[in-house]
Biotite code that builds the C-alpha atoms (Angstrom):
import biotite.structure as struc

atoms = struc.array([
    struc.Atom([3.505, 19.513, 2.328], chain_id="A", res_id=1, res_name="UNK", atom_name="CA", element="C"),
    struc.Atom([5.491, 16.335, 3.576], chain_id="A", res_id=2, res_name="UNK", atom_name="CA", element="C"),
    struc.Atom([2.676, 14.029, 3.988], chain_id="A", res_id=3, res_name="UNK", atom_name="CA", element="C"),
    struc.Atom([1.883, 14.772, -0.021], chain_id="A", res_id=4, res_name="UNK", atom_name="CA", element="C"),
    struc.Atom([5.049, 13.921, -1.199], chain_id="A", res_id=5, res_name="UNK", atom_name="CA", element="C"),
    struc.Atom([5.311, 10.639, 1.250], chain_id="A", res_id=6, res_name="UNK", atom_name="CA", element="C"),
    struc.Atom([1.795, 9.670, -0.134], chain_id="A", res_id=7, res_name="UNK", atom_name="CA", element="C"),
    struc.Atom([2.883, 9.938, -3.682], chain_id="A", res_id=8, res_name="UNK", atom_name="CA", element="C"),
    struc.Atom([6.386, 8.193, -3.538], chain_id="A", res_id=9, res_name="UNK", atom_name="CA", element="C"),
    struc.Atom([4.525, 5.246, -1.629], chain_id="A", res_id=10, res_name="UNK", atom_name="CA", element="C"),
    struc.Atom([1.431, 5.067, -3.511], chain_id="A", res_id=11, res_name="UNK", atom_name="CA", element="C"),
    struc.Atom([4.080, 4.819, -6.742], chain_id="A", res_id=12, res_name="UNK", atom_name="CA", element="C"),
    struc.Atom([6.004, 1.837, -4.976], chain_id="A", res_id=13, res_name="UNK", atom_name="CA", element="C"),
    struc.Atom([2.694, -0.029, -4.023], chain_id="A", res_id=14, res_name="UNK", atom_name="CA", element="C"),
    struc.Atom([0.610, 0.845, -6.572], chain_id="A", res_id=15, res_name="UNK", atom_name="CA", element="C"),
    struc.Atom([1.425, -2.923, -9.127], chain_id="A", res_id=16, res_name="UNK", atom_name="CA", element="C"),
    struc.Atom([-0.467, -5.093, -6.225], chain_id="A", res_id=17, res_name="UNK", atom_name="CA", element="C"),
    struc.Atom([2.298, -6.946, -4.822], chain_id="A", res_id=18, res_name="UNK", atom_name="CA", element="C"),
    struc.Atom([2.140, -7.641, -1.052], chain_id="A", res_id=19, res_name="UNK", atom_name="CA", element="C"),
    struc.Atom([4.479, -6.015, 0.849], chain_id="A", res_id=20, res_name="UNK", atom_name="CA", element="C"),
    struc.Atom([4.965, -5.545, 4.922], chain_id="A", res_id=21, res_name="UNK", atom_name="CA", element="C"),
    struc.Atom([5.710, -2.576, 6.118], chain_id="A", res_id=22, res_name="UNK", atom_name="CA", element="C"),
    struc.Atom([9.514, -3.032, 6.759], chain_id="A", res_id=23, res_name="UNK", atom_name="CA", element="C"),
    struc.Atom([9.782, -3.507, 3.632], chain_id="A", res_id=24, res_name="UNK", atom_name="CA", element="C"),
    struc.Atom([8.293, -0.328, 1.991], chain_id="A", res_id=25, res_name="UNK", atom_name="CA", element="C"),
    struc.Atom([10.364, 1.791, 5.033], chain_id="A", res_id=26, res_name="UNK", atom_name="CA", element="C"),
    struc.Atom([12.953, 0.294, 3.433], chain_id="A", res_id=27, res_name="UNK", atom_name="CA", element="C"),
    struc.Atom([12.505, 0.837, -0.334], chain_id="A", res_id=28, res_name="UNK", atom_name="CA", element="C"),
    struc.Atom([10.910, 3.679, 0.067], chain_id="A", res_id=29, res_name="UNK", atom_name="CA", element="C"),
    struc.Atom([13.072, 5.871, 3.223], chain_id="A", res_id=30, res_name="UNK", atom_name="CA", element="C"),
    struc.Atom([10.639, 7.015, 4.995], chain_id="A", res_id=31, res_name="UNK", atom_name="CA", element="C"),
    struc.Atom([9.602, 5.153, 8.863], chain_id="A", res_id=32, res_name="UNK", atom_name="CA", element="C"),
    struc.Atom([7.054, 2.600, 9.210], chain_id="A", res_id=33, res_name="UNK", atom_name="CA", element="C"),
    struc.Atom([4.825, 4.997, 11.227], chain_id="A", res_id=34, res_name="UNK", atom_name="CA", element="C"),
    struc.Atom([4.412, 7.684, 8.563], chain_id="A", res_id=35, res_name="UNK", atom_name="CA", element="C"),
    struc.Atom([4.307, 4.587, 5.804], chain_id="A", res_id=36, res_name="UNK", atom_name="CA", element="C"),
    struc.Atom([1.505, 3.519, 8.092], chain_id="A", res_id=37, res_name="UNK", atom_name="CA", element="C"),
    struc.Atom([-0.175, 6.870, 7.589], chain_id="A", res_id=38, res_name="UNK", atom_name="CA", element="C"),
    struc.Atom([0.326, 7.456, 4.181], chain_id="A", res_id=39, res_name="UNK", atom_name="CA", element="C"),
    struc.Atom([-1.432, 3.734, 3.553], chain_id="A", res_id=40, res_name="UNK", atom_name="CA", element="C"),
    struc.Atom([-4.326, 4.756, 5.159], chain_id="A", res_id=41, res_name="UNK", atom_name="CA", element="C"),
    struc.Atom([-4.457, 7.813, 3.148], chain_id="A", res_id=42, res_name="UNK", atom_name="CA", element="C"),
    struc.Atom([-4.390, 5.374, -0.353], chain_id="A", res_id=43, res_name="UNK", atom_name="CA", element="C"),
    struc.Atom([-7.380, 3.529, 1.677], chain_id="A", res_id=44, res_name="UNK", atom_name="CA", element="C"),
    struc.Atom([-9.398, 7.089, 1.208], chain_id="A", res_id=45, res_name="UNK", atom_name="CA", element="C"),
    struc.Atom([-11.279, 7.050, -2.000], chain_id="A", res_id=46, res_name="UNK", atom_name="CA", element="C"),
    struc.Atom([-10.290, 11.095, -2.720], chain_id="A", res_id=47, res_name="UNK", atom_name="CA", element="C"),
    struc.Atom([-6.735, 10.067, -2.911], chain_id="A", res_id=48, res_name="UNK", atom_name="CA", element="C"),
    struc.Atom([-6.755, 7.586, -6.033], chain_id="A", res_id=49, res_name="UNK", atom_name="CA", element="C"),
    struc.Atom([-10.228, 6.926, -6.646], chain_id="A", res_id=50, res_name="UNK", atom_name="CA", element="C"),
    struc.Atom([-9.301, 3.988, -9.028], chain_id="A", res_id=51, res_name="UNK", atom_name="CA", element="C"),
    struc.Atom([-7.309, 2.088, -6.615], chain_id="A", res_id=52, res_name="UNK", atom_name="CA", element="C"),
    struc.Atom([-7.967, 0.420, -3.317], chain_id="A", res_id=53, res_name="UNK", atom_name="CA", element="C"),
    struc.Atom([-5.435, -1.035, -0.649], chain_id="A", res_id=54, res_name="UNK", atom_name="CA", element="C"),
    struc.Atom([-5.761, -3.960, 0.945], chain_id="A", res_id=55, res_name="UNK", atom_name="CA", element="C"),
    struc.Atom([-4.198, -5.198, 4.097], chain_id="A", res_id=56, res_name="UNK", atom_name="CA", element="C"),
    struc.Atom([-4.000, -9.369, 5.528], chain_id="A", res_id=57, res_name="UNK", atom_name="CA", element="C"),
    struc.Atom([-2.423, -11.219, 7.898], chain_id="A", res_id=58, res_name="UNK", atom_name="CA", element="C"),
    struc.Atom([-0.008, -14.156, 7.575], chain_id="A", res_id=59, res_name="UNK", atom_name="CA", element="C"),
    struc.Atom([1.674, -16.042, 10.059], chain_id="A", res_id=60, res_name="UNK", atom_name="CA", element="C"),
    struc.Atom([1.375, -12.800, 12.337], chain_id="A", res_id=61, res_name="UNK", atom_name="CA", element="C"),
    struc.Atom([2.200, -10.341, 10.052], chain_id="A", res_id=62, res_name="UNK", atom_name="CA", element="C"),
    struc.Atom([0.715, -7.235, 7.915], chain_id="A", res_id=63, res_name="UNK", atom_name="CA", element="C"),
    struc.Atom([1.387, -7.106, 4.515], chain_id="A", res_id=64, res_name="UNK", atom_name="CA", element="C"),
    struc.Atom([-0.234, -4.342, 2.358], chain_id="A", res_id=65, res_name="UNK", atom_name="CA", element="C"),
    struc.Atom([-1.117, -3.839, -1.549], chain_id="A", res_id=66, res_name="UNK", atom_name="CA", element="C"),
    struc.Atom([-2.317, -1.349, -3.735], chain_id="A", res_id=67, res_name="UNK", atom_name="CA", element="C"),
    struc.Atom([-4.532, -2.393, -6.315], chain_id="A", res_id=68, res_name="UNK", atom_name="CA", element="C"),
    struc.Atom([-6.583, -0.855, -9.323], chain_id="A", res_id=69, res_name="UNK", atom_name="CA", element="C"),
    struc.Atom([-10.174, -1.278, -8.228], chain_id="A", res_id=70, res_name="UNK", atom_name="CA", element="C"),
    struc.Atom([-11.590, -2.759, -11.226], chain_id="A", res_id=71, res_name="UNK", atom_name="CA", element="C"),
    struc.Atom([-8.879, -5.952, -10.978], chain_id="A", res_id=72, res_name="UNK", atom_name="CA", element="C"),
    struc.Atom([-10.811, -9.255, -9.466], chain_id="A", res_id=73, res_name="UNK", atom_name="CA", element="C"),
    struc.Atom([-9.610, -10.337, -6.567], chain_id="A", res_id=74, res_name="UNK", atom_name="CA", element="C"),
    struc.Atom([-9.782, -14.094, -7.313], chain_id="A", res_id=75, res_name="UNK", atom_name="CA", element="C"),
    struc.Atom([-7.330, -12.947, -10.349], chain_id="A", res_id=76, res_name="UNK", atom_name="CA", element="C"),
    struc.Atom([-4.617, -11.886, -7.675], chain_id="A", res_id=77, res_name="UNK", atom_name="CA", element="C"),
    struc.Atom([-2.422, -14.027, -5.595], chain_id="A", res_id=78, res_name="UNK", atom_name="CA", element="C"),
    struc.Atom([-2.704, -14.013, -2.026], chain_id="A", res_id=79, res_name="UNK", atom_name="CA", element="C"),
    struc.Atom([1.114, -12.966, -0.973], chain_id="A", res_id=80, res_name="UNK", atom_name="CA", element="C"),
    struc.Atom([2.546, -14.306, -4.540], chain_id="A", res_id=81, res_name="UNK", atom_name="CA", element="C"),
])
């Protein structure tokens, strides 16, 4: 199924914990922003990657996203690096 392949591609790209915009993710992985948005929602679901969590934050009107290990303390990671 194409969405499963997209999920793995997006997850592999995002799991290093760096904050990224939808457009930056789309440019890097080659899928449209609408697909990236759907895959980020899939990552947020615990059954897909139970050891990871997806976060989103808005700054200057732009949404950014990151995927981190669940055990990583939030205060240990910089907001927007």
